[in-house]
N, C-alpha and C positions, 0 to 999 in steps of 0.2 A: 719766891723769890729767885730760885733756879729758872722757872719758866719765863719770868722779866728778863733775865740775863741772856736766856735763849732768843726772846724777841730782839733785844739790842742787838745781838749777835747778826741776825737776820738783815739788820741795818747798816753793819761795819761798813759795806762797801759805799755806801750812800754818805756816810760820814765822813770817812776817807776823802771821797770826792768832793764834798764841801769844803774841807781844810787844803785839800793839794791841789785843786785844779788850776790855781793862780791865775795870772794874767797875760799869760803867753801862749801862743800855739803849742810851743814845745813842751811846757807844763801842763796843758791839757791834754796833749797825747799821753805823755808820761802817765799821768793822772787815771787815764782810761785804761792803760794797761795794767795799773799797780790795782785798781778796782777790780776790774775782770778777773787778775789773779786771786783777789780778796774773797771774791764771791765763789770761787771754787774752795780755797784754802780754808775760809771760815765759816764755809756753807757746805761743804761736802756731805755731810750728814743728810742735812736738810734738801739738797738736790737729789741725794739717794731717795729719799722718801717723800719726793715731788711738792714740795712746799711752794706754794704759789709766790711768796714775797722773794724766796731765794730763785727760783726759776726766772720769775720776771726781771731780778736784778742782773743775774746771767746774761739774758736775752738782750737786755738794754746796754750793756757794756761790750756784748759782742757787735751789736749792731753800730755802737759808736767807734769801735776798733776798726770796723770795716769802713764806715762812712767818713770818720775824721782821719784816722791814721792811713788807712790803705787808700780810699779814693779822694781824700783831701777836700772833701765838701765843707767849704769855708762857711757857708750860711749854717750847717749844723753847729759848727764851731761858736759862731758869733750867738747861736740862740741856744746854748747849751742850757743855761740856767732853767730857761723856760720849758724847754724839751724834759729835761729831767724831772724839775717838779711836775709838769704836767703829767708824763708819764707814770711816775710813784702815785701821784692820787689818783690817776685812772684805774692802774692797777688795784688799788685799796677798793676803790669803788665796784670795780668790776666783780671782785671776790664777795663783795656784799651782795651785788644784784643775782650773782649765781647762787646764793644761799650757802657759801662756802668762804665765811671771812676769814681772811688770812690768820687771825688771832685764835681761831678755833684748832688749827693745826698743832699750834704751839701748845694750847692747853690739853687737848687729847695726848700729847706725848707723856704728861705725868698723870693721866688719870686712867683707872680700871675702865676697860672696854663696855662695862653695862652702864656707865655714867657719861659716854661719849655723845648720846643724842638727849642727855637730861636737859630739860626746857631752860632751867635757870643757868646752867653752864653755857648753853648756844646763845641764850638772850643775853648774858654778861659778854660774851665775846664779839655780838653783834654790836653792842654798844660801843665797845671799846674800839674796834675796827670803824665805826662810824665817826667816831672823835677825831681818830688818827687820820681818815679820809678828810675830814672838814678842815683839820689843820694844814694837810698836805695841799689842800685846795686853796687856802688861803697863801701859803707860798707861791703856788702857781698863779693865782691872780695877781700877785705882788710883783713875779717877774714880769708878768704881762705889763701891768703898770709902768715897771722900768723900761721896759721895750718901747711902750708906746709914747714915752716922754710927756704924759699928761701931767705927772707930779716928778719933779726934779729932786731926787735925794742922793745923798752920797752913797756909795756902793755899799758900804758897810752897814747901813741903816737895812738894807734887803737882806745881807748875810744874818744879821741879827735876828731878824724878824723870824728866817728858817730855823735859826738856831732856837730862839725861844719856842717855837711850835714842838720842835724834837723834844725839849725839857718839859713842855707843858704836857705832851704825849706820853712821854714816859711817868711823870706824875700822876697824871689821871689814871694811868693803868695800874699802878701800884695801889692808887686809893680805891679804884672803883673794885678792884679784886678782892680786896679787903672787905670793903662794905658788902660785896655780893656774898662773900663766905660767911659774915657774921647773919646776913639776912637768910641764908641757907641753913645755918645752923639754927636760928631762932624758928624757922618753920619746920625744921626736922623734929623739934620737939615737942 
């Protein structure tokens, strides 16, 4: 459970962003600064330990602060949902492609060093990371659909799709880790 809470803590800047970015440029600019601060305050240990998710979040919000708050790039502000969702999905897919799924960093924090490269641990972390990447990709695609005007749905529908994806990811993470631990215990006997 501790590992799960640490993982969720890594998503705090994104959760805050989802809820406080609002519908005005002022709300977006404020949300960017709050989320940038949150990525440091809530992620200081993860930044120090070079966690992919935390550094990716920090870089994203620094870039947004520069582009939206500093340079006033309205295109970035107008497309923030698709940029944020695509960036987060891409970050997770890249961590998987580099064979360093972001979930493995959280798992290793609570494991003895001799288990860090255990095939079952790594496989579990890859599966969990792939599920998160797929869910985030769905959010990115839905943002693309929203901006393309192919399907006209109220904004709240897209918000709840993203929220549902986060809840599903969290539930899957807890369930799959318990399942993997049970299987690991059964194999050890």
